[in-house]
Every structure is written in structure tokens, then in C-alpha cells.
N, C-alpha and C positions, 0 to 999 in steps of 0.2 A: 399818227396815222388821222388825217381827215375826208369830211366825205370828195373832196378832189380823187384823193387818192386810190377811192373803191373802184370798181368795174362797176360797169354800167348799169349789172343788176348784181347781184349778191350770189354765189355758190349755195348747192342746194344745202351743200352740205362739209363741213368744217371740222378735219381732222383738231382733235387737243391734243395738247399737250400739259399735262397736271402737276401742279407740285407736291410732295409729298413731305409732312409734317412728322417728325423725328421724335415727339413726347416723349418721356421716359416709361411709360405704362404701353409703350407699342410692341408689337410683334417684331421678330429681328426676319419670319422665314413666312406669315402667311400674303405677304403680293408676290412671294417666289412660288412657293407651293401653287398658289390656286391662278394666277396670270400669268405666272415669270417674268415676272416682274424683279429685275435685277435687285441685290444689296451688297454691291461690292466692299462697302465700307464697313458690313457690318453691327450698322447701328439701329437702333429702334426705327420701324417705320408704322407711325400710328395712325396717320391720314392720308388718304390719297383725295384731294378736295378737288372738286369739277364745278367752277362758279366764276364769279367775278368779284367774291371778297379781296377785299384791299389787304388782309392778311395774307392772302395765300390765291392769286389770282391764276388761272388757268390762261394758258398760251394757246388761236386757233392759226392754222394755215390760212390766208387769203389772200390773191391778188400775187402770188410769188413770194412773201414775204408770210413771217409769223411776227403773231402782235399778241400785246396782252388783250382778251376778249375783254376786258373793259374799256379800252379805246376803240376797240371795232363800236360796242355800243356806245360809244362817246361822239363818236362819227357818224352814227346811222341809226338814234334809241327810237323811230318808228318801224323801219325796215325791220331791224334785230329783233324790236322785242314784240312790234304789232302793236297801235294808234292804242288798244285797249289798256292792255297790260304799261305802257307809257303812262297813259293818263291816270291810271290808279296806283301806281308804284314808284315810277318815277326811275327805276333802274330794274336789273334780272335780280326778282323777289325773294330766287331761293338758293342754298348752297346743297349741292349734293357731294357725297363723301364715299369712300369704301374704309371704313372704320375699323383697325385690326388690333382688341384688348389681349394683353402678354397679362398686366396687371389688373387693376381696378382704377377703374378714374372716382376721381371726389362724387360725394355724395352731393346732390345740388338740385337747386330750383331755379327755373326761369322766369322771369317777371312777365305779366300781358300786357300788350299794346300802350296801356295809358298809365302801366304804372313805368314803362320805359321811358316813354316819352316824358313822365315828371321827374322821374330820377335822374335821366341824363340833362335836361335842363338843369337841375338842380348842382348837378358835381360841373357842369360846366360854367354855372355862376359863380360855383366856391375856388374855381380857380384850379380843383386836382388835374392834374396830369394826365392825360387818356392811359400812359402805361404805368400809371405809378401802381404799385401794391394794395395802396386800400381804395382804390376805385371799383366802384360797383359796375359801372353804366356803361360802355364803350360806343353805345349806339344807341338810336331812340327805338329799339325794333323790339316786339315779342318772338322767342326761339323756339314755337315748337315745335318738336321733333317727330318724325316717321323711322322704325329698324325695322329694315328686313334679315334674316337671318338667313346667314352663306355655309355658317357651321351653328352646331349648338352655342347657343350666343345665350348664357347667363348675367341675367342684371334685377336691380331691383324699381319699382315701378306704386308710387304710390305707396298711402296708408294703408293699413289691413284694416279689417273692423277693431272697434273697440275691444268686443269680446276675447278677439280670436289676439289681440296686443295685451290682453291683462293675461288670459291664459297660460301664454308664453314666459311673461315675467314672474306670474306667479307659481308657473312650476320651475322655474331656476330659484327661485327664491335668492334676492339680491337685498339680503339685511338690509347695507347702508344706505337703499332706496326705498326701501319697504314703505315707508310714508308717503313717498311719489306714488306706487303703486296704487297704496290704498286711497289716495285723494282721489285719483283717475277712474277708481271704480266706484265711488261716490258722485261723479259727473262726468257720465258717458256721455257727453254729448259735445261739441264742436271746440266749444270754450275749456272742456276740460282737459281736451286731448292737445289744445292749443300750450296751456299751461304745463301738460307732462311733457312735451315736445320739449318747448323752452327751457323747462328745469334741466331736463337731460345734457342740454347741448352747456349748458352753465355748470356743468356739475365741473368741478374742480379735487386738488391736494386729497386727501387721506381717502375723502368719499368717493371719488374718484377709483382711484387706486385700489382700495377695497372692492369695489362694485364690479369693476373690470377682471381683476383678481379670481372672484368667485363667478362669473362669468364664463371663464374662460374654463375654468375647472371642469365646468360640468360640462362648456361644447368638446373638452377634449375624450369626455367620456358618451357623449351621443352624437359619433362621428359618418353613423349610418344615417343620419336625417341632414337633410341638404343643409335648412336651416344656420343647424350647426358646423356642420363642415365649411360652411362656407366663412363662420367668423373666426374659427381656429385659422383659416386661410386670408382671412383679411386681418388679426392681427400678426402675423408672419410680416408682411406687407408693410400696415402702419401699427406698431405698437403704443398702445398707452393713448389711443383714437377713441374719440368720443363715438365717431361711427362707429364702433364695432358693437353699439347696443342697435346699430339700424335696420339689422335682419328680423330683429325682434319686434319694432314697428312699421319693418316697410316691405311689403307681397317681395317674395321671394320665386323668382320665375326663370326657366330655361329652356329657351326659343328652341323649338327643334329647325334646321332646315327648311327652306320655303314658310316659315310662319311671321309673322310680324306683328308691332305693337305701337298705339299712336303714345306720345309723351305730351301732354299737355302742359301751359302755362299754369305756374302757381302749386304745382304736383313734384315733391321731391322724388328723383331717382336715381340709378350710377348704374352705368353699365361695367358689370364684373371681367367677362372673360368670353372671348369667341371673335369672329369677322362674321361684318354686316354690311348692307347698303345703308346710308341714312341720309335723309333729307329732311332739309328744317329752314323754317324763315330765313333768311338774308342776317342773322345776328350775330353776334358775340358775348351777350348777355347772360352771365352765368352768375348767381348766387350761392356759394358754399356751405355745405350744412356738417362736415367730415369729410375722413379719409382725405386727408390734403395737409402740409404744411403752409399751405396759403391761407389769406385774409377770410376773415370769417366774422360779418357782419351780423350777430345774430338779431340786433332789432329788426334790422330792412327785411332781413329772410323771412321772419315773423309776420313783416307785412305784407309777404308777399307769396305765402305760404296759404292755402286751402288746407286748415286741419280736417279735412272730410274722406269718410273710407272710398277706396278705389276697390269695391267687391272684386274677387281672384276671378270671377265666371268675364267680367269686361277690360280684363288686361289684353287679350289676343283681339285684333283688329281682323275681322274675317272678311276676304275680298267678294266682293260684288264680278261675279264670272261671268264672261261673254264668248258666246260660241261652242264649238262640240267640244264632249270630254276628253278628244283624243288633240286639239287645236285650242284647247281655253285659254284664253288671255284673263289676267286675274287685276283689279282695278281696285286700290285698297282707297276706297275714300277717306279723305279726312274733313275736320269742321272749321276749316281753315282755308282760304284763297289763295294764299302764298305758294303752295308747291301741289302737286299731284306724282302719285305715282303709280305704273302699270308695270305689271311683267306677261313678256310675249313668250310665248311657246316655239321651240322647231317649227319653221314650217315661213309661208309667204303671207304677208301680211299687207294691205291699203289702207296709211294711213293719211292723216291730212293736221299740218300743224293749225293748233289757234292759237301758241303764241310760242314761244319760242323757245325749244327745247335743248333737254341734253339725253342722247342714247348712252348705255353703257352695257358691251358684250359680254355678259356671265359668264358663259360657259361652251363657248362654239365661234366661227368666225359667222360674220356680218357681212352681209353686200347692201346698200341702199343705193336706190335706184332713180330717178327720174327722167325720162327720155334718155337721150345719151349722156347724162351727165352720173357718174356710178363715184363710191367711195366704195370701199373695203375693211371692215374693220377686224383684228385678229381678238381674241379672248382675253381680258381685262382692257381693251381698250376702247374708247370714247369718241363722239359726234357731236357736235353744237350743227342745230337746225334750228335757222332763224325763224321767223314770223312768214317773211317772206315767200319759202319754200313754196307751202300748201301743199298740194296732193302728192304723193312721192309713194315707193315699195319697199317692202324690207324684205330680204330673204334670209330666214335665220337660220343656220345651225344648231344651235341653243339659244337659252334664254336671254330674252335681251329686260334689258331696265329700260323704262322711260318716266325721265323726269320733265315736270311742265309748273304750267301755275295756271289756276282758270280767275281771267279779267274781266 
């Protein structure tokens, strides 16, 4: 598609057809149960992607044909994205997903923008293929994320406070690493935590085996506690993995449906189980720290990890609310311009686009209307709203998620 193939003005609403990523950790039935999306092959359905990422680009219906969203953006970037977004980002700056985890994802850290730019340039200069197993940086962008729970959603997010870490390790009494715990107790600061984290990552041989054996023995006797129940669950999925120590190091949280949290750059985290909406900067940069058979670059990971505590009372992201109680809109504000995320309740809403948007019908039909132009979405369907749309109305029978960006 070129700009010559577009109608004189873009339609205000474009139905989206979104790819589903079949990663091994995905759920076999979550998309079907929640949204009626079929799974005829019975394979894992891990992530439904809404956006223009080259690894899984949505298609949109426009001018009587179906085209990749990336091609539409290339054909008319200012009209689709808006002048300010185009000038700032050059492309759609966010990727919106439905994430369905049946098994735990790897523990991971995402680099900052500056780290990603430097790392990408370095690996490009070294000639490391983009799809190489030892490639850390797939693009020059950061990857902050927000997740909004649709079901109970278990995760780990950020380091516990050092006293809390010490209390857990001293309680479990892992003789094989008693010296490491003592060293952390003597150096309760960022450098001490970084050293401890480093040493846990490189545990191997008989020492690692002994520590894990004692850890799992203790966990099996304390299954009434979330942290130790999680360790036993992870051990069944990733036997012998150093990531099994992570629940002692990281905050363990289970979001209730409707709760959200933000995952910043340089912060270790992992999604364990559940279905949620996830929005992130348009990047695929991941540095792994455990619960994976994939490549772990310990040195690069440590360079990109802030070894500071994330207090457990700062994990949930409280929304800014707008409107009356019975018609309350929730705006989940994040400290990056790459994406915005709001949830609208059932009812009628007058909206105005400031940039390109994606609307997702969470649990009911939605009618979008601008003058004589209308589009109806069923639960689980989405629409792309170009920047040129301007003012429009949304009549929702259930909640609607609205994704965009600050320009």
C-alpha cells in the first residue's frame, strides 16, 4: 500500500486482525474462555499482539482490503501517528498484548534506553546476527511495561528489601551458601546486593546442587506460604535452575483482577501465572536471569540491573480516576511517554485522539461512532484509531482498554 492507494481520508476506526504467539509457556484455553477465540490446533496461545512490531504485526481493514499496520503507517505516517508522535518516535511507539501464562516466564531485566542504544550498536558492529542465541539486543529501544490483571496474576517484581532477603535466607539455612548470606549481612547496600545476586547467578556444581536440595526440602514443608509454594511450583517446571532462588530475592505478588503494576527498566521481574493486558515500549530486548534454558549473559545482566529494593507497598500502580463512581474511568499513569493505558467502564464516552490508539473490548460489545461512521467490536476484538480521527463516541457494554502514547 502506498499513499496513492489510501482513500482521501482515513476511516476513523480500523478493525484489527491480531497474531497469536504460541510460546511454550502459554495457556491452551485462556483466550477461548475469556474472549471466545478458538484454538483449533490445541497448542499454547501465549500472547495476542496488537501493534506494528515486525515479529508479529497486526493487520487492519482499510479501503476494502486488509494490510499490515506497519504498511499503513509507512504509507501515511503523519496521518496515522500524528505529527508530534512521528517527530518524537518515528513509528508506533508501543506494543499492546493479551498475555496468557500457564507456566512461568523467564526472570528478566530490560535495559534502559541508553543501554539499549549502546548495546545494539555494539552487537551490530560485532556482526552478531539478530537471531543468534547469544544476541542480547534486538533493537535500540528500552522496554518498560505495564500489566493489568484480567485473572489472578502471579508475578515477581523487583528486589525485596535487604533485611527481608536476609530474613528468608537465614530462615531457610542453606549451609552451602552460608558465606554468601553472611557477606550480604555485612554489606547491606547496593554493592553488597549486587555481589550476592552475582554469586547466586553463577552457582554451579555440588554447591549449587546442595543449596537447591536444602531449599526444596524446606519449601516442601512450607507450602502454606506463597513464596515457598511458588518455589516448589517453579522447581517442577525448571528443575536445577538458579532461578529457583529468585522468590527469596524478589517480591512475590498476585494481582487481583483489575489491579495493575509497572515494570521499569533495570528491574528484575517474572510473570508466573495468569492472564492480563500488557502494554510496553515497542521493543524485544530481554536480558535473562533464570528460569530458562536460553542464553544468560551474566556480565551484561549485572550492568543493566539496579540492585536496589522495590518496597512491596510500591508494586501496585494506583490509577488516577475520572468521573462518578458508577462511571469511573481509570488512567494508569506511567513515567515514560511511549505508552498510555486507561480502562473505561460500560457506558457512553466522548473521546478525542491525541495520537494513534488501540481499543480492546475486555468483556462486552463496543460501538464506536463518528458521524455516520460506525464500527462494532465484540468482546476480545480490537480497533486501531488513527490520529486523524479526532473526536468520536464510544458506547460500551463492558470494560474497554484504551492504549496510546504521549507525544
